[in-house]
C-alpha positions in Angstrom: 8.0 -13.9 0.1 10.6 -12.7 -2.3 10.1 -12.7 -6.0 13.2 -11.7 -8.0 12.1 -11.4 -11.6 9.0 -11.3 -13.7 9.2 -11.7 -17.5 13.0 -11.3 -17.3 12.8 -7.9 -15.5 13.3 -7.0 -11.9 10.0 -7.8 -10.2 10.0 -4.9 -7.8 9.3 -2.0 -10.2 6.4 -4.1 -11.7 4.9 -5.2 -8.4 4.9 -1.8 -6.6 2.3 -0.4 -9.0 -0.5 -2.5 -7.6 -0.3 -1.2 -4.0 0.3 2.2 -5.4 -3.1 2.1 -7.0 -5.0 -0.1 -4.6 -4.2 1.8 -1.4 -6.1 5.0 -2.2 -8.9 3.0 -3.8 -9.2 1.1 -0.5 -9.2 4.4 1.4 -12.1 5.6 -0.8 -14.0 2.3 -0.2 -13.5 2.6 3.6 -14.7 6.2 3.6 -17.8 5.2 1.6 -18.6 2.3 4.0 -18.1 4.5 7.1 -20.3 7.2 5.7 -23.0 4.9 4.2 -23.9 2.2 6.7 -26.4 0.8 4.2 -23.6 -0.4 2.0 -21.9 -2.4 4.7 -24.0 -5.5 4.4 -23.3 -6.0 0.7 -19.8 -4.5 0.4 -18.3 -5.4 3.8 -16.8 -8.8 2.9 -15.5 -7.6 -0.4 -13.8 -4.7 1.5 -12.1 -7.3 3.8 -11.0 -9.3 0.7 -9.6 -6.1 -0.9 -7.7 -5.2 2.3 -6.2 -8.7 2.4 -5.2 -8.6 -1.3 -3.6 -5.2 -0.6 -1.6 -6.7 2.3 -0.5 -9.6 0.1 0.6 -7.2 -2.6 2.6 -5.2 -0.1 4.2 -8.3 1.1 5.2 -9.2 -2.5 6.4 -5.7 -3.2 8.5 -5.6 0.0 9.9 -9.0 -0.7 10.9 -8.2 -4.3 12.4 -5.0 -3.0 14.6 -6.9 -0.6 15.9 -9.0 -3.5 16.5 -5.9 -5.6 18.2 -4.1 -2.7 20.9 -6.8 -2.7 21.7 -5.9 -6.3 21.9 -2.1 -6.2 24.3 0.3 -4.6 23.2 1.1 -1.0 22.5 4.8 -0.6 20.7 6.8 1.9 17.7 7.1 -0.5 17.6 3.4 -1.0 17.7 2.8 2.7 14.9 5.4 3.3 12.8 3.7 0.6 13.4 0.3 2.2 12.5 1.4 5.7 9.3 3.1 4.4 8.4 0.0 2.4 8.7 -2.3 5.4 6.6 0.1 7.5 4.0 0.3 4.7 3.9 -3.5 4.4 3.2 -3.7 8.3 0.6 -1.0 8.1 -1.2 -2.8 5.3 -1.2 -6.1 7.3 -2.6 -4.3 10.3 -5.2 -2.6 8.2 -6.4 -5.9 6.8 -6.7 -7.3 10.3 -8.6 -4.2 11.6 -10.9 -4.2 8.5 -11.7 -7.9 9.2 -12.4 -7.1 12.9 -14.6 -4.2 12.0 -16.7 -6.0 9.4 -16.8 -9.1 11.7 -18.2 -6.9 14.6 -20.8 -5.5 12.3 -21.9 -8.9 10.8 -21.8 -10.9 14.0 -22.5 -8.3 16.6 -26.3 -8.8 16.7 -27.3 -9.9 20.2 -23.8 -9.3 21.5 -23.7 -5.8 23.0 -20.0 -5.9 23.6 -19.3 -6.7 20.0 -21.7 -4.0 18.8 -19.9 -1.4 21.0 -16.6 -2.3 19.3 -17.9 -1.5 15.8 -17.6 2.3 16.0 -14.1 2.4 17.5 -13.0 -0.2 14.9 -14.5 1.9 12.1 -12.4 4.8 13.3 -9.3 2.7 13.5 -9.9 1.3 10.0 -10.4 4.9 8.7 -7.2 6.0 10.4 -5.3 3.0 9.1 -6.5 3.6 5.6 -5.4 7.2 5.7 -2.0 6.2 7.2 -1.6 3.5 4.6 -2.2 6.0 1.8 0.3 8.5 3.3 2.9 5.7 3.6 2.1 4.6 0.1 2.9 8.1 -1.3 6.0 8.5 0.9 7.3 5.0 0.0 6.7 5.6 -3.7 8.3 9.1 -3.6 11.4 7.8 -1.8 11.7 5.0 -4.3 11.3 7.4 -7.3 14.0 9.6 -5.7 16.3 6.7 -5.2 16.0 5.7 -8.9 15.7 9.0 -10.7 17.4 11.6 -8.6 20.8 11.4 -10.4 19.0 11.5 -13.8 17.0 14.5 -12.8 20.1 16.3 -11.6 21.8 16.0 -15.0 21.5 18.9 -17.4 19.4 18.4 -20.4 21.3 17.4 -23.5 21.9 20.2 -26.0 22.0 19.4 -29.7 22.5 16.0 -31.2 20.0 13.2 -31.3 16.9 13.1 -29.1 16.5 16.8 -28.6 13.4 17.1 -30.9 15.1 19.0 -33.7 
């Protein structure tokens, strides 16, 4: 899904902030549910919902990025950001599926030994997926920030005149 503009502004810089914040929060929630099995009954389904929302937000961010990419100068930094963003979107989708499988195995595994045996490996995969998603979140955001701000950061600070605080 591609959204071009929000409130008259390019949508991508606005949409990317949700995955940027939600991904490490999801990681913390996963760690909590892995370490505290007593919380899984109450918080398992909300965790699945949160993972699905994150995947949806990553899809929106990637789609809006594809729209924006068509309007900016193609550079190596933009290309790196685009590739990482596409990978991050795919990781988030896989993480949502793994989270649903893990919680499903926990909720519906009673009386099904094969399903109960899957719960621990699925928990490990969800934890690994959440860590990977967080790493890609940071890498993608950093690459995007470099693509936008590198030239500005390379410029010398203005001396004298307006805006120098004097």
